[in-house]
Structures are given as C-alpha cells and as structure tokens.
TORKOL-4160 file (C-alpha; in steps of 0.2 Angstrom, whole numbers, padded with zeros to 4 digits, m for minus):
268
<pt num="1" X="m0700" Y="0005" Z="0411"/>
<pt num="2" X="m0713" Y="0007" Z="0398"/>
<pt num="3" X="m0700" Y="0003" Z="0384"/>
<pt num="4" X="m0695" Y="m0013" Z="0393"/>
<pt num="5" X="m0712" Y="m0019" Z="0396"/>
<pt num="6" X="m0716" Y="m0015" Z="0377"/>
<pt num="7" X="m0701" Y="m0025" Z="0372"/>
<pt num="8" X="m0705" Y="m0040" Z="0382"/>
<pt num="9" X="m0723" Y="m0039" Z="0375"/>
<pt num="10" X="m0715" Y="m0039" Z="0357"/>
<pt num="11" X="m0705" Y="m0054" Z="0362"/>
<pt num="12" X="m0720" Y="m0063" Z="0368"/>
<pt num="13" X="m0729" Y="m0060" Z="0351"/>
<pt num="14" X="m0714" Y="m0066" Z="0341"/>
<pt num="15" X="m0713" Y="m0082" Z="0352"/>
<pt num="16" X="m0731" Y="m0085" Z="0349"/>
<pt num="17" X="m0730" Y="m0082" Z="0331"/>
<pt num="18" X="m0716" Y="m0094" Z="0330"/>
<pt num="19" X="m0725" Y="m0107" Z="0339"/>
<pt num="20" X="m0740" Y="m0105" Z="0328"/>
<pt num="21" X="m0729" Y="m0107" Z="0312"/>
<pt num="22" X="m0722" Y="m0123" Z="0319"/>
<pt num="23" X="m0739" Y="m0129" Z="0323"/>
<pt num="24" X="m0745" Y="m0125" Z="0306"/>
<pt num="25" X="m0730" Y="m0133" Z="0298"/>
<pt num="26" X="m0732" Y="m0149" Z="0307"/>
<pt num="27" X="m0751" Y="m0150" Z="0305"/>
<pt num="28" X="m0758" Y="m0165" Z="0295"/>
<pt num="29" X="m0763" Y="m0158" Z="0278"/>
<pt num="30" X="m0781" Y="m0158" Z="0273"/>
<pt num="31" X="m0788" Y="m0174" Z="0264"/>
<pt num="32" X="m0791" Y="m0173" Z="0246"/>
<pt num="33" X="m0807" Y="m0179" Z="0237"/>
<pt num="34" X="m0808" Y="m0193" Z="0225"/>
<pt num="35" X="m0808" Y="m0181" Z="0210"/>
<pt num="36" X="m0794" Y="m0171" Z="0217"/>
<pt num="37" X="m0784" Y="m0188" Z="0219"/>
<pt num="38" X="m0788" Y="m0193" Z="0201"/>
<pt num="39" X="m0781" Y="m0177" Z="0195"/>
<pt num="40" X="m0766" Y="m0178" Z="0206"/>
<pt num="41" X="m0761" Y="m0196" Z="0201"/>
<pt num="42" X="m0765" Y="m0194" Z="0182"/>
<pt num="43" X="m0748" Y="m0190" Z="0176"/>
<pt num="44" X="m0740" Y="m0206" Z="0184"/>
<pt num="45" X="m0755" Y="m0218" Z="0185"/>
<pt num="46" X="m0749" Y="m0227" Z="0169"/>
<pt num="47" X="m0732" Y="m0230" Z="0175"/>
<pt num="48" X="m0727" Y="m0248" Z="0177"/>
<pt num="49" X="m0730" Y="m0254" Z="0195"/>
<pt num="50" X="m0712" Y="m0256" Z="0200"/>
<pt num="51" X="m0708" Y="m0238" Z="0195"/>
<pt num="52" X="m0724" Y="m0231" Z="0202"/>
<pt num="53" X="m0721" Y="m0239" Z="0219"/>
<pt num="54" X="m0704" Y="m0230" Z="0219"/>
<pt num="55" X="m0711" Y="m0213" Z="0214"/>
<pt num="56" X="m0725" Y="m0214" Z="0228"/>
<pt num="57" X="m0713" Y="m0218" Z="0241"/>
<pt num="58" X="m0700" Y="m0206" Z="0235"/>
<pt num="59" X="m0713" Y="m0192" Z="0234"/>
<pt num="60" X="m0714" Y="m0192" Z="0253"/>
<pt num="61" X="m0696" Y="m0186" Z="0254"/>
<pt num="62" X="m0700" Y="m0172" Z="0242"/>
<pt num="63" X="m0687" Y="m0161" Z="0250"/>
<pt num="64" X="m0673" Y="m0172" Z="0243"/>
<pt num="65" X="m0680" Y="m0172" Z="0225"/>
<pt num="66" X="m0671" Y="m0157" Z="0218"/>
<pt num="67" X="m0654" Y="m0162" Z="0223"/>
<pt num="68" X="m0657" Y="m0180" Z="0217"/>
<pt num="69" X="m0663" Y="m0173" Z="0200"/>
<pt num="70" X="m0648" Y="m0163" Z="0198"/>
<pt num="71" X="m0636" Y="m0177" Z="0202"/>
<pt num="72" X="m0646" Y="m0189" Z="0190"/>
<pt num="73" X="m0645" Y="m0176" Z="0176"/>
<pt num="74" X="m0626" Y="m0174" Z="0179"/>
<pt num="75" X="m0623" Y="m0193" Z="0179"/>
<pt num="76" X="m0635" Y="m0197" Z="0165"/>
<pt num="77" X="m0621" Y="m0205" Z="0155"/>
<pt num="78" X="m0620" Y="m0219" Z="0168"/>
<pt num="79" X="m0631" Y="m0234" Z="0167"/>
<pt num="80" X="m0632" Y="m0251" Z="0174"/>
<pt num="81" X="m0619" Y="m0257" Z="0186"/>
<pt num="82" X="m0608" Y="m0242" Z="0183"/>
<pt num="83" X="m0622" Y="m0231" Z="0189"/>
<pt num="84" X="m0626" Y="m0242" Z="0204"/>
<pt num="85" X="m0607" Y="m0241" Z="0209"/>
<pt num="86" X="m0607" Y="m0222" Z="0207"/>
<pt num="87" X="m0623" Y="m0220" Z="0218"/>
<pt num="88" X="m0613" Y="m0230" Z="0232"/>
<pt num="89" X="m0596" Y="m0221" Z="0229"/>
<pt num="90" X="m0604" Y="m0204" Z="0230"/>
<pt num="91" X="m0610" Y="m0207" Z="0248"/>
<pt num="92" X="m0627" Y="m0199" Z="0243"/>
<pt num="93" X="m0637" Y="m0194" Z="0259"/>
<pt num="94" X="m0655" Y="m0197" Z="0252"/>
<pt num="95" X="m0668" Y="m0210" Z="0257"/>
<pt num="96" X="m0667" Y="m0227" Z="0247"/>
<pt num="97" X="m0683" Y="m0223" Z="0238"/>
<pt num="98" X="m0675" Y="m0207" Z="0231"/>
<pt num="99" X="m0659" Y="m0216" Z="0226"/>
<pt num="100" X="m0670" Y="m0229" Z="0217"/>
<pt num="101" X="m0676" Y="m0216" Z="0205"/>
<pt num="102" X="m0658" Y="m0210" Z="0200"/>
<pt num="103" X="m0659" Y="m0221" Z="0184"/>
<pt num="104" X="m0674" Y="m0211" Z="0178"/>
<pt num="105" X="m0668" Y="m0193" Z="0176"/>
<pt num="106" X="m0684" Y="m0188" Z="0167"/>
<pt num="107" X="m0695" Y="m0194" Z="0181"/>
<pt num="108" X="m0685" Y="m0185" Z="0194"/>
<pt num="109" X="m0684" Y="m0169" Z="0183"/>
<pt num="110" X="m0703" Y="m0170" Z="0181"/>
<pt num="111" X="m0705" Y="m0170" Z="0200"/>
<pt num="112" X="m0692" Y="m0157" Z="0203"/>
<pt num="113" X="m0700" Y="m0145" Z="0191"/>
<pt num="114" X="m0717" Y="m0146" Z="0200"/>
<pt num="115" X="m0712" Y="m0147" Z="0218"/>
<pt num="116" X="m0730" Y="m0141" Z="0224"/>
<pt num="117" X="m0737" Y="m0157" Z="0215"/>
<pt num="118" X="m0723" Y="m0168" Z="0222"/>
<pt num="119" X="m0726" Y="m0162" Z="0240"/>
<pt num="120" X="m0745" Y="m0164" Z="0238"/>
<pt num="121" X="m0743" Y="m0181" Z="0231"/>
<pt num="122" X="m0731" Y="m0186" Z="0246"/>
<pt num="123" X="m0743" Y="m0179" Z="0259"/>
<pt num="124" X="m0757" Y="m0189" Z="0250"/>
<pt num="125" X="m0747" Y="m0205" Z="0251"/>
<pt num="126" X="m0743" Y="m0202" Z="0270"/>
<pt num="127" X="m0761" Y="m0199" Z="0274"/>
<pt num="128" X="m0772" Y="m0207" Z="0261"/>
<pt num="129" X="m0762" Y="m0221" Z="0254"/>
<pt num="130" X="m0777" Y="m0232" Z="0250"/>
<pt num="131" X="m0786" Y="m0218" Z="0242"/>
<pt num="132" X="m0771" Y="m0214" Z="0231"/>
<pt num="133" X="m0770" Y="m0232" Z="0225"/>
<pt num="134" X="m0789" Y="m0232" Z="0222"/>
<pt num="135" X="m0787" Y="m0216" Z="0212"/>
<pt num="136" X="m0773" Y="m0225" Z="0202"/>
<pt num="137" X="m0785" Y="m0239" Z="0198"/>
<pt num="138" X="m0799" Y="m0228" Z="0193"/>
<pt num="139" X="m0787" Y="m0219" Z="0180"/>
<pt num="140" X="m0781" Y="m0235" Z="0173"/>
<pt num="141" X="m0798" Y="m0242" Z="0171"/>
<pt num="142" X="m0803" Y="m0226" Z="0162"/>
<pt num="143" X="m0788" Y="m0227" Z="0150"/>
<pt num="144" X="m0792" Y="m0245" Z="0147"/>
<pt num="145" X="m0810" Y="m0243" Z="0144"/>
<pt num="146" X="m0806" Y="m0229" Z="0131"/>
<pt num="147" X="m0794" Y="m0241" Z="0122"/>
<pt num="148" X="m0778" Y="m0231" Z="0126"/>
<pt num="149" X="m0771" Y="m0244" Z="0139"/>
<pt num="150" X="m0766" Y="m0260" Z="0131"/>
<pt num="151" X="m0752" Y="m0273" Z="0132"/>
<pt num="152" X="m0738" Y="m0270" Z="0120"/>
<pt num="153" X="m0719" Y="m0273" Z="0118"/>
<pt num="154" X="m0716" Y="m0261" Z="0133"/>
<pt num="155" X="m0728" Y="m0266" Z="0146"/>
<pt num="156" X="m0739" Y="m0280" Z="0150"/>
<pt num="157" X="m0756" Y="m0275" Z="0156"/>
<pt num="158" X="m0765" Y="m0288" Z="0167"/>
<pt num="159" X="m0783" Y="m0286" Z="0174"/>
<pt num="160" X="m0785" Y="m0298" Z="0188"/>
<pt num="161" X="m0798" Y="m0298" Z="0202"/>
<pt num="162" X="m0804" Y="m0280" Z="0197"/>
<pt num="163" X="m0786" Y="m0273" Z="0198"/>
<pt num="164" X="m0776" Y="m0268" Z="0184"/>
<pt num="165" X="m0757" Y="m0271" Z="0185"/>
<pt num="166" X="m0745" Y="m0264" Z="0173"/>
<pt num="167" X="m0729" Y="m0274" Z="0172"/>
<pt num="168" X="m0713" Y="m0273" Z="0162"/>
<pt num="169" X="m0715" Y="m0283" Z="0146"/>
<pt num="170" X="m0696" Y="m0289" Z="0149"/>
<pt num="171" X="m0693" Y="m0292" Z="0167"/>
<pt num="172" X="m0680" Y="m0279" Z="0174"/>
<pt num="173" X="m0682" Y="m0267" Z="0160"/>
<pt num="174" X="m0693" Y="m0252" Z="0163"/>
<pt num="175" X="m0700" Y="m0240" Z="0150"/>
<pt num="176" X="m0706" Y="m0223" Z="0156"/>
<pt num="177" X="m0723" Y="m0219" Z="0147"/>
<pt num="178" X="m0725" Y="m0202" Z="0141"/>
<pt num="179" X="m0743" Y="m0195" Z="0138"/>
<pt num="180" X="m0755" Y="m0181" Z="0140"/>
<pt num="181" X="m0767" Y="m0185" Z="0154"/>
<pt num="182" X="m0780" Y="m0173" Z="0147"/>
<pt num="183" X="m0780" Y="m0185" Z="0131"/>
<pt num="184" X="m0778" Y="m0202" Z="0139"/>
<pt num="185" X="m0792" Y="m0200" Z="0152"/>
<pt num="186" X="m0805" Y="m0192" Z="0141"/>
<pt num="187" X="m0817" Y="m0202" Z="0129"/>
<pt num="188" X="m0809" Y="m0200" Z="0111"/>
<pt num="189" X="m0820" Y="m0192" Z="0098"/>
<pt num="190" X="m0829" Y="m0205" Z="0087"/>
<pt num="191" X="m0817" Y="m0212" Z="0073"/>
<pt num="192" X="m0802" Y="m0204" Z="0080"/>
<pt num="193" X="m0787" Y="m0215" Z="0079"/>
<pt num="194" X="m0779" Y="m0217" Z="0097"/>
<pt num="195" X="m0763" Y="m0226" Z="0092"/>
<pt num="196" X="m0747" Y="m0217" Z="0098"/>
<pt num="197" X="m0756" Y="m0208" Z="0112"/>
<pt num="198" X="m0744" Y="m0216" Z="0124"/>
<pt num="199" X="m0725" Y="m0215" Z="0119"/>
<pt num="200" X="m0711" Y="m0224" Z="0128"/>
<pt num="201" X="m0693" Y="m0218" Z="0130"/>
<pt num="202" X="m0678" Y="m0230" Z="0130"/>
<pt num="203" X="m0678" Y="m0245" Z="0141"/>
<pt num="204" X="m0669" Y="m0243" Z="0158"/>
<pt num="205" X="m0662" Y="m0259" Z="0164"/>
<pt num="206" X="m0663" Y="m0262" Z="0183"/>
<pt num="207" X="m0652" Y="m0277" Z="0188"/>
<pt num="208" X="m0647" Y="m0285" Z="0204"/>
<pt num="209" X="m0635" Y="m0271" Z="0208"/>
<pt num="210" X="m0650" Y="m0260" Z="0211"/>
<pt num="211" X="m0657" Y="m0272" Z="0225"/>
<pt num="212" X="m0650" Y="m0261" Z="0239"/>
<pt num="213" X="m0663" Y="m0248" Z="0235"/>
<pt num="214" X="m0679" Y="m0259" Z="0235"/>
<pt num="215" X="m0679" Y="m0265" Z="0216"/>
<pt num="216" X="m0677" Y="m0283" Z="0221"/>
<pt num="217" X="m0696" Y="m0283" Z="0223"/>
<pt num="218" X="m0705" Y="m0267" Z="0221"/>
<pt num="219" X="m0724" Y="m0266" Z="0218"/>
<pt num="220" X="m0741" Y="m0267" Z="0226"/>
<pt num="221" X="m0753" Y="m0279" Z="0233"/>
<pt num="222" X="m0768" Y="m0270" Z="0227"/>
<pt num="223" X="m0782" Y="m0278" Z="0236"/>
<pt num="224" X="m0774" Y="m0274" Z="0253"/>
<pt num="225" X="m0768" Y="m0257" Z="0247"/>
<pt num="226" X="m0750" Y="m0261" Z="0252"/>
<pt num="227" X="m0733" Y="m0255" Z="0244"/>
<pt num="228" X="m0720" Y="m0268" Z="0245"/>
<pt num="229" X="m0702" Y="m0268" Z="0243"/>
<pt num="230" X="m0691" Y="m0283" Z="0245"/>
<pt num="231" X="m0706" Y="m0293" Z="0250"/>
<pt num="232" X="m0709" Y="m0282" Z="0265"/>
<pt num="233" X="m0723" Y="m0269" Z="0266"/>
<pt num="234" X="m0718" Y="m0251" Z="0266"/>
<pt num="235" X="m0726" Y="m0243" Z="0282"/>
<pt num="236" X="m0722" Y="m0224" Z="0282"/>
<pt num="237" X="m0736" Y="m0214" Z="0287"/>
<pt num="238" X="m0739" Y="m0196" Z="0293"/>
<pt num="239" X="m0737" Y="m0201" Z="0311"/>
<pt num="240" X="m0720" Y="m0210" Z="0309"/>
<pt num="241" X="m0713" Y="m0200" Z="0295"/>
<pt num="242" X="m0699" Y="m0193" Z="0305"/>
<pt num="243" X="m0692" Y="m0210" Z="0312"/>
<pt num="244" X="m0698" Y="m0224" Z="0300"/>
<pt num="245" X="m0685" Y="m0233" Z="0290"/>
<pt num="246" X="m0691" Y="m0247" Z="0279"/>
<pt num="247" X="m0683" Y="m0264" Z="0282"/>
<pt num="248" X="m0675" Y="m0267" Z="0266"/>
<pt num="249" X="m0668" Y="m0285" Z="0263"/>
<pt num="250" X="m0652" Y="m0277" Z="0257"/>
<pt num="251" X="m0651" Y="m0261" Z="0269"/>
<pt num="252" X="m0643" Y="m0246" Z="0262"/>
<pt num="253" X="m0629" Y="m0242" Z="0274"/>
<pt num="254" X="m0619" Y="m0227" Z="0268"/>
<pt num="255" X="m0602" Y="m0224" Z="0275"/>
<pt num="256" X="m0600" Y="m0211" Z="0289"/>
<pt num="257" X="m0594" Y="m0194" Z="0282"/>
<pt num="258" X="m0599" Y="m0181" Z="0270"/>
<pt num="259" X="m0604" Y="m0184" Z="0252"/>
<pt num="260" X="m0589" Y="m0187" Z="0241"/>
<pt num="261" X="m0588" Y="m0188" Z="0221"/>
<pt num="262" X="m0577" Y="m0203" Z="0218"/>
<pt num="263" X="m0578" Y="m0204" Z="0199"/>
<pt num="264" X="m0578" Y="m0193" Z="0184"/>
<pt num="265" X="m0592" Y="m0180" Z="0184"/>
<pt num="266" X="m0598" Y="m0174" Z="0167"/>
<pt num="267" X="m0606" Y="m0157" Z="0168"/>
<pt num="268" X="m0618" Y="m0151" Z="0153"/>
C-alpha cells in the first residue's frame, strides 16, 4: 500500500513538473532595455529596409531557420526565376517570411549559426516591435553621425522626418552589407580613414517571381512602427503568434502532401 501511494505521489510530482515546464515555455519573455536592443539589432541595423523587414518577420519563426539555411546553401547555384520556381516546386513547409530569405544564404547562415540571437530577436519583434525599430534608428543615426553610413552605388540612404531609410540603389537589387558592429557604431579615432568599413557582396535580384513571399512591397512605415508587406501591415505579436497569418496580396498556398525535391540538387 505504501509503494502504491509513493508511486502515485511520484506521478503527481512528474505531472506538476511537466505543467510548470509548459507554463515556463509559453511565458512571455522579459523585456529588453534600450541598450540591450541596440546591441541585439546592431548586426542587421544597416540592412536595406526590404531585407531588414524580412529578417525581422522571419526571426519570429526561428525554429524554421536551420532547415531553411541548409536548403538555401544546397541550392545557392539557383537565382532569379529558377530559384523562385524551385521554392514552389519543392513544397517547402516554412512561413513566407522564411521563404523570402532563401535568395540570401549568407543571411540565413548567420541566423542559423547563432540561434540564441535569432530567437531573442524574434521574441523582441513579437513583444517589443516599436522598441526594436527605434533601436534600428538609433544605430543608423550613430553610423551616419560617425560618417560610416552614406549613400553609394549599393544603397540610397534617405533621412526624412527624423527617420533614416536605407533603400536599394537599383530597385529590386539587394546588396547585403558586411560590417563589424564594434567598428561601425563607435566613434572613429581622429584621422582614421573610414572608407571600406562597410563591404557589400554580390547583388541579389528580387523580381516579380518572388512576390508570393512579400517582396512586392516589403519595408517599414517608420513613424507608426509598422512592418509592411504587399501594402498590408504585418500584425504578428506574442499573443496571436500561433494563429496569425499575414494577408499577402499573393498568398503562398502550397500543395497538400510532403515536401518533394522536383529538380536537380547539388550537394557541396
């Protein structure tokens, strides 16, 4: 009788532990301070607005990022319409915001290699979106004040109404900036040349074939702290994260059934 009671007691403890774990896992994460948010966004703050918008929204689906990064690396030989066709043909199960980053293997690779950062960013976007966008603006202003952020043949930097926009110099062609946040957001020593502190990889052409994943209009309405895709605000937050689906003008509807590779796959 004692053993039976002891077993029941143990079962109750296990059940309570599981309930506590579930509660902790679903609890809203703690809020980050402005300096913490500045550090969090520093590695992406100088991305062109359309790419930054996709990164912020995709980060809220952080569990999908590793698989997407693997697929992007395996298919990096595809570009343009061929890549868009492969994304649809392969019946990929991820959110459109994650699919939107498949033309950018380096970005997905960066996110996949630091999943703690990606998850923290996603949580901040879900719970503190306005503050995240304010942090981006603070970092952009700092880089501009120090002379690092300037218009060039890759991006057009526009300061309007107190907000700094970074837009593609050639519409539809996205260059991913590469920089050291420690350098870019620190005052340069007197007399030190700052040219070359921001480098750019090859341009990624995002044409009409990528419209199903929000690229028709991707960006921000900075004064109202809105993320916008296809002229519609993106409204995913912590409370509706399990059910929210963005109303894309060109909804991504994948065929029923398992993921299937329908084209040549090159492994490296």
